C-alpha positions in Angstrom: -72.6 -89.0 -12.9 -73.1 -85.7 -14.9 -71.8 -85.0 -18.2 -69.8 -81.8 -17.8 -66.6 -80.2 -19.0 -64.8 -79.3 -15.9 -61.2 -78.1 -17.1 -58.5 -79.7 -15.2 -56.3 -77.0 -15.2 -58.4 -74.1 -14.2 -61.1 -76.3 -12.2 -63.7 -74.2 -14.4 -66.6 -75.9 -15.0 -67.5 -74.6 -18.9 -71.0 -76.6 -19.7 -72.7 -79.8 -18.4 -75.3 -81.5 -20.5 -79.0 -83.0 -19.7 -78.9 -86.7 -19.9 -80.4 -88.3 -23.0 -84.7 -89.3 -22.0 -86.2 -92.9 -22.8 -87.2 -91.4 -26.0 -84.2 -90.0 -27.1 -82.7 -93.4 -27.2 -86.0 -95.2 -28.5 -85.5 -92.9 -31.5 -81.8 -93.5 -31.8 -82.2 -97.2 -31.7 -85.2 -97.4 -34.4 -83.1 -95.1 -36.6 -80.2 -97.1 -36.0 -82.0 -100.0 -37.2 -83.9 -98.5 -39.9 -80.1 -97.6 -41.4 -78.8 -101.1 -40.6 -81.9 -102.5 -43.2 -80.6 -99.4 -46.2 -76.9 -100.5 -45.2 -77.4 -104.0 -46.7 -78.0 -102.6 -50.4 -75.2 -100.0 -50.4 -72.3 -101.2 -52.0 -69.5 -101.1 -49.3 -67.1 -98.9 -51.4 -69.8 -96.0 -51.3 -69.1 -95.9 -47.1 -65.5 -96.1 -48.0 -65.7 -92.7 -49.9 -67.7 -91.2 -47.0 -64.8 -93.0 -44.4 -62.2 -90.6 -46.5 -64.6 -87.3 -46.2 -64.3 -88.2 -42.2 -60.5 -88.3 -42.2 -60.6 -85.0 -44.5 -62.7 -83.1 -42.1 -61.2 -84.3 -39.0 -58.1 -82.8 -40.2 -59.8 -79.6 -41.4 -61.2 -79.0 -37.7 -58.0 -80.7 -36.0 -56.9 -77.5 -34.3 -60.6 -77.4 -33.1 -60.7 -80.7 -31.7 -57.3 -80.4 -30.3 -58.7 -77.7 -28.0 -61.5 -79.6 -27.1 -59.9 -82.5 -25.9 -57.1 -80.6 -23.9 -59.8 -78.3 -21.8 -62.2 -81.7 -21.6 -59.2 -83.8 -19.7 -56.4 -81.9 -19.5 -54.1 -83.8 -22.3 -51.4 -82.0 -23.7 -52.2 -80.0 -26.9 -49.9 -81.8 -29.3 -51.1 -84.9 -27.8 -54.1 -83.9 -28.7 -53.5 -82.8 -32.1 -51.9 -86.2 -32.5 -54.6 -88.2 -31.4 -57.1 -86.4 -34.0 -54.7 -87.3 -36.7 -54.5 -91.0 -35.9 -58.3 -91.0 -36.0 -57.7 -89.3 -39.7 -55.3 -92.3 -40.5 -57.6 -95.1 -39.2 -60.3 -93.7 -41.0 -58.0 -93.6 -44.4 -56.9 -97.3 -43.8 -60.2 -98.6 -43.1 -61.6 -96.6 -46.0 -58.9 -98.4 -48.4 -58.8 -101.4 -46.9 -62.5 -102.3 -45.4 -64.2 -103.3 -48.4 -61.5 -106.2 -49.4 -61.3 -107.4 -46.0 -65.3 -108.2 -46.3 -65.3 -110.0 -49.5 -66.4 -113.5 -49.5 -63.5 -116.1 -48.3 -63.9 -119.7 -50.3 -63.6 -122.2 -48.6 -62.4 -125.8 -49.5 -64.4 -128.3 -48.5 -65.5 -132.0 -49.5 -69.0 -131.2 -49.5 -70.9 -131.1 -52.7 -70.7 -127.9 -54.1 -68.8 -124.7 -53.4 -68.3 -123.6 -50.1 -67.4 -119.6 -49.1 -68.2 -117.0 -45.8 -69.8 -113.8 -46.3 -69.2 -111.2 -43.7 -72.6 -109.5 -43.3 -73.4 -106.6 -40.5 -75.3 -107.5 -37.2 -77.1 -104.6 -36.3 -76.7 -101.7 -34.1 -73.5 -101.9 -32.2 -73.5 -99.9 -28.6 -70.2 -98.3 -27.8 -69.1 -97.6 -24.2 -65.9 -95.5 -24.1 -63.6 -93.8 -22.0 -62.1 -90.4 -21.5 -58.2 -90.9 -21.7 -58.5 -91.0 -25.3 -61.7 -89.3 -26.2 -61.8 -89.4 -30.3 -59.4 -92.3 -30.7 -61.4 -94.6 -28.9 -64.5 -93.6 -30.9 -63.0 -93.9 -34.4 -61.5 -97.3 -33.4 -64.8 -98.8 -33.0 -66.6 -96.9 -35.5 -64.6 -96.9 -38.7 -64.8 -101.0 -39.1 -68.3 -101.1 -38.1 -69.1 -98.6 -40.7 -67.5 -100.2 -42.9 -69.2 -103.6 -42.7 -73.1 -101.2 -42.3 -73.5 -101.6 -38.5 -74.8 -98.2 -36.9 -73.4 -97.1 -33.5 -74.9 -95.4 -30.1 -72.0 -93.9 -28.3 -71.9 -93.6 -24.9 -69.0 -91.4 -24.1 -67.3 -90.7 -20.5 -68.8 -88.0 -18.1 -66.2 -86.0 -18.1 -65.5 -85.4 -21.9 -68.8 -84.7 -23.4 -67.8 -81.8 -25.6 -65.2 -84.2 -27.0 -67.9 -86.8 -27.9 -70.6 -84.5 -29.0 -68.0 -82.5 -31.6 -66.8 -85.4 -32.8 -69.9 -86.7 -33.9 -71.0 -84.0 -35.5 -67.7 -83.8 -37.7 -68.7 -87.1 -38.5 -72.1 -86.0 -39.7 -70.8 -83.2 -41.3 -68.7 -85.4 -43.6 -72.1 -86.6 -45.3 -72.1 -89.6 -43.0 -75.7 -90.5 -41.9 -76.8 -89.0 -38.6 -78.0 -92.7 -37.7 -74.5 -93.8 -38.4 -73.0 -92.6 -34.9 -75.2 -91.1 -32.6 -73.6 -89.9 -29.2 -76.3 -89.9 -26.3 -75.5 -88.6 -22.9 -76.7 -92.0 -21.2 -76.8 -92.7 -18.0 -76.3 -96.5 -16.6 -79.9 -98.0 -16.5 -79.9 -96.3 -20.5 -77.0 -98.8 -20.9 -78.3 -101.6 -19.8 -82.0 -100.9 -22.0 -80.1 -100.8 -24.8 -78.1 -103.8 -24.5 -81.5 -105.6 -23.6 -83.5 -104.2 -27.0 -83.3 -106.9 -30.1 -82.3 -104.3 -32.4 -78.5 -103.7 -30.7 -76.9 -106.8 -31.6 -73.1 -105.8 -30.0 -71.6 -104.0 -27.2 -67.8 -102.4 -27.4 -66.4 -101.3 -24.1 -63.3 -99.7 -23.7 -62.8 -99.0 -19.7 -62.2 -100.2 -16.3 -62.6 -103.8 -15.2 -65.7 -102.9 -12.8 -67.4 -101.3 -16.1 -66.9 -104.2 -18.0 -68.2 -106.7 -15.5 -71.2 -104.6 -15.4 -71.6 -104.5 -19.5 -70.6 -108.2 -20.0 -73.2 -109.2 -17.0 -75.8 -107.9 -19.1 -74.8 -108.7 -22.7 -74.5 -112.2 -21.4 -78.2 -112.1 -20.2 -79.1 -110.8 -23.5 -76.8 -113.0 -25.6 -74.8 -110.0 -27.0 -71.3 -109.9 -28.8 -69.1 -108.1 -26.6 -65.6 -106.6 -27.0 -63.7 -105.6 -24.0 -60.5 -103.4 -23.9 -60.0 -103.0 -20.2 -57.1 -101.9 -17.8 -53.7 -103.0 -17.8 -50.4 -103.0 -15.8 -47.8 -103.5 -19.2 -44.5 -104.2 -18.0 -41.2 -102.7 -19.2 -38.2 -105.5 -19.9 -35.0 -104.4 -20.4 -32.4 -107.6 -20.8 -28.8 -107.1 -19.7 -28.3 -106.4 -23.1 -29.9 -103.5 -23.9 -29.2 -100.6 -25.8 -29.4 -98.3 -22.3 -29.2 -94.8 -24.7 -32.5 -95.9 -26.3 -34.3 -97.3 -23.2 -33.6 -94.6 -21.3 -34.7 -92.0 -23.8 -38.0 -94.1 -23.9 -38.6 -95.3 -20.5 -39.8 -92.0 -18.9 -42.0 -90.8 -22.4 -44.3 -94.1 -22.3 -44.7 -93.7 -18.6 -45.7 -89.9 -18.6 -47.5 -89.7 -21.7 -51.1 -88.5 -21.4 -50.0 -88.1 -17.7 -49.7 -91.8 -17.4 -53.4 -92.2 -17.9 -52.8 -94.7 -20.9 -54.4 -98.4 -20.3 -51.1 -99.5 -22.4 -48.8 -97.4 -20.4 -45.5 -98.9 -19.5 -45.9 -99.1 -15.5 -44.0 -102.0 -14.5 -40.2 -101.6 -15.6 -38.3 -104.8 -15.1 -34.5 -104.4 -15.2 -31.5 -107.0 -15.3 -29.7 -106.5 -12.2 -26.0 -105.1 -14.5 -28.0 -102.3 -15.7 -30.8 -101.9 -12.7 -28.9 -98.8 -11.2 -28.6 -97.2 -14.6 -31.7 -97.6 -15.7 -33.2 -96.1 -12.1 -30.8 -93.1 -12.1 -31.9 -92.1 -15.6 -35.6 -92.4 -14.9 -35.3 -90.1 -11.7 -33.2 -87.5 -14.2 -35.6 -87.8 -16.9 -38.9 -87.5 -14.5 -37.1 -84.1 -13.1 -36.9 -82.5 -16.4 -40.6 -82.4 -17.0 -42.3 -78.9 -17.3 -45.7 -78.7 -15.8 -48.1 -75.8 -16.8 -51.2 -75.3 -19.2 -51.6 -78.1 -21.1 -52.9 -75.2 -23.9 -49.2 -74.2 -23.8 -46.9 -76.0 -26.7 -44.0 -75.8 -23.9 -45.8 -77.7 -21.4 -44.6 -81.4 -20.7 -46.7 -82.1 -18.2 -50.2 -82.1 -17.8 -53.0 -82.0 -15.1 -54.4 -85.2 -14.5 -57.9 -85.6 -15.9 -59.7 -85.1 -12.9 -59.9 -84.1 -9.1 -61.2 -87.5 -8.2 -58.3 -89.3 -9.9 -55.7 -87.2 -8.4 -56.9 -88.1 -5.0 -57.7 -91.8 -6.1 -54.0 -92.2 -7.3 -52.5 -90.5 -3.6 -54.3 -92.9 -1.8 -52.5 -95.7 -3.4 -49.3 -93.9 -3.7 -49.8 -93.4 0.3 -51.2 -97.2 0.4 -48.0 -98.7 -1.2 -45.7 -96.3 0.9 -47.3 -97.6 4.0 -46.8 -101.9 2.4 -43.0 -101.2 2.7 -42.6 -99.5 -1.0 -39.6 -97.4 -1.4 -40.2 -94.0 -2.6 -37.1 -93.7 -5.0 -38.3 -90.0 -6.2 -40.9 -87.7 -6.5 -41.2 -84.4 -8.2 -41.1 -81.3 -5.9 -44.3 -79.1 -5.2 -46.1 -77.8 -8.4 -47.5 -74.4 -7.3 -50.9 -74.8 -9.2 -54.5 -75.2 -8.4 -54.7 -77.5 -11.4 -55.1 -81.2 -11.1 -51.3 -81.9 -11.1 -49.6 -85.0 -9.6 -46.2 -85.0 -9.0 -44.5 -88.1 -11.1 -43.0 -90.7 -8.8 -41.1 -93.5 -8.8 -41.4 -96.7 -6.7 -39.0 -99.6 -5.4 -38.9 -102.6 -3.2 -42.4 -103.6 -3.6 -43.3 -106.7 -2.3 -46.1 -109.4 -3.6 -48.1 -108.7 -0.8 -48.4 -105.0 -1.4 -51.3 -103.4 -3.2 -49.3 -101.9 -6.2 -48.0 -105.0 -7.1 -51.4 -106.4 -8.8 -52.9 -102.8 -8.9 -53.2 -100.5 -11.5 -52.3 -97.1 -10.5 -53.7 -95.2 -13.6 -51.2 -91.8 -13.3 -47.7 -90.8 -13.7 -45.7 -93.6 -11.0 -43.6 -95.9 -12.5 -42.6 -99.0 -10.4 -39.1 -100.3 -10.7 -38.3 -103.9 -10.3 -34.4 -105.8 -10.1 -34.6 -109.2 -11.7 -31.2 -111.6 -11.9 -32.3 -113.8 -15.4 -34.4 -113.3 -18.2 -36.5 -116.4 -16.6 -37.4 -114.5 -13.6 -38.4 -111.3 -15.4 -40.6 -113.4 -17.6 -42.0 -114.9 -14.3 -42.7 -111.7 -13.2 -43.9 -109.9 -15.8 -46.5 -112.8 -16.0 -47.6 -112.4 -12.4 -49.9 -110.2 -12.8 -54.0 -110.1 -13.6 -53.8 -108.2 -16.3 -52.3 -108.8 -20.0 -52.6 -106.1 -22.4 -49.4 -104.9 -23.4 -45.7 -104.5 -22.9 -42.4 -103.8 -24.3 -38.8 -105.4 -23.8 -35.3 -104.2 -25.0 -32.7 -106.6 -25.7 -29.6 -106.1 -27.9 -30.7 -109.2 -29.9 -34.3 -108.1 -31.4 -34.7 -111.9 -32.6 -33.8 -113.2 -29.1 -35.8 -110.3 -28.0 -38.8 -111.5 -29.7 -38.8 -115.2 -28.1 -38.3 -113.8 -24.7 -41.5 -111.3 -25.6 -43.7 -114.4 -26.9 -43.0 -115.8 -23.4 -45.1 -112.7 -22.0 -48.9 -113.2 -21.5 -50.3 -110.2 -23.0 -51.9 -109.4 -26.3 -49.4 -107.5 -27.4 -45.6 -107.0 -27.0 -43.0 -104.1 -29.0 -39.2 -105.1 -28.9 -36.7 -102.5 -28.8 -39.8 -100.0 -30.0 -42.6 -98.1 -28.1 -45.9 -98.9 -28.2 -47.6 -98.3 -31.6 -51.4 -98.3 -32.0 -51.8 -98.0 -35.6 -55.2 -99.3 -38.1 -53.3 -102.1 -39.6 -52.2 -103.6 -36.2 -54.7 -105.5 -33.7 -55.2 -104.3 -30.3 -56.4 -106.1 -27.2 -55.5 -108.2 -24.5 -55.7 -111.1 -21.9 -56.8 -112.1 -18.6 -58.7 -109.0 -17.0 -57.2 -106.9 -19.7 -60.2 -108.2 -21.8 -60.7 -109.9 -24.7 -61.2 -109.9 -28.8 -59.3 -107.2 -30.9 -59.8 -103.7 -31.8 -58.4 -102.3 -35.4 -56.9 -104.6 -37.9 -58.1 -107.4 -40.1 -59.3 -108.6 -36.4 -61.1 -105.9 -35.4 -62.9 -105.8 -39.1 -64.7 -108.9 -38.2 -65.8 -108.0 -34.2 -69.2 -107.2 -35.1 -69.9 -109.4 -38.4 -72.3 -112.4 -39.0 -69.6 -114.8 -40.8 -72.3 -116.6 -42.7 -71.5 -120.0 -44.2 -73.0 -119.9 -47.9 -72.5 -123.7 -49.6 -74.3 -124.1 -53.3 -74.6 -126.7 -55.6 -76.9 -127.4 -58.4 -77.9 -130.6 -57.1 -77.5 -132.3 -53.5 -74.9 -135.4 -54.1 -76.9 -137.9 -51.5 -74.6 -140.7 -51.8 -71.6 -138.5 -50.5 -71.1 -140.0 -47.1 -69.6 -136.8 -45.7 -72.5 -134.3 -47.5 -76.2 -133.1 -47.2 -78.5 -135.3 -45.3 -76.5 -138.5 -45.3 -74.1 -136.3 -43.0 -76.6 -135.7 -40.0 
């Protein structure tokens, strides 16, 4: 693992960064712990003002950050700009709502006195984040934890180091203390050392199932709190009475956005038989319309994949799927480029013993299934080891919501695209991980929910209170 920016469109190695040293890790943890102690007496509102400054700085540097993101991992520049704006929205939301969310909560109780839960910071939190949304993944953890008073150390993906470095610099330029968000180019041994340190009290990871297992194992050994957002094979369910204009206009977009490299991308299209043929034909037509090219060019609509390695892995998965009986219903023509382009493809006739049935394909490949009833659609959606998100289309949104509630995922959007906004909880179940980020739930991911019961004098005659109850 080497931290370097390799432009996936030109294959140029832009910059390489050295690994962090043991001394740098120790310094970051020590400074983070010192800041944690100072945060205890700082009014939350002051951190809210700084977070608003961060939002403003991100918007000020939006063009610069968008270009860095696109050069780092190949994302369309318009998508990169949208990611920067989303980060600013998240920062503003937690700045506006964090203080209220962290207010003490009164509890009605028969115990002697008044009871309340107070929300305190835990200490330094380690972030292990992926490359596909290099800014958003940071902000999703940073904003709520900064408000609560947890300093953070960032271990970002090896192929998006410039994005990580510049993001943290801009946060510091906004007036946030340096130790509140420290980017370090850590190796895997450093991650384990950080988790073992008693000053580090939590780990937030977004990434692969394998990465989640490794970090969760280390965190379990040292009894550290974790949140995990891992892979997904999100279903896109189309019921027989769905508005097909809406369905077909959205389906190709949600699969090809970010070149299909999204955990919550719709990867399995589960379509009722009466609209299946129409759906498949429209999906082919829309896949055929994409324009590959330089992702810095606004006219480009198909970006390269993030690395050569990712492209080769996806090609291997496509080959395995075909070798095991799947039908290649469509594939985009050859692309005349040395960039890491993968030709968008559509697979059908995928049997349960086909690897494509249960293995996530992280790129522009859609799998389409024909079903004959709502029960069959739900059963197929749930017959999967992952459970992150999903989309469902129905002519009746209320009925659609009832069907959606039977799908075993952390999120389902009915007659709508998947949206990641600060007020909405984000996370999944099964092999997609546990815990939630963003929203009021994400605000509480790494807090000490401390019970305080106060009374003028103990009532030792109360059979449900005090020492009598023990």
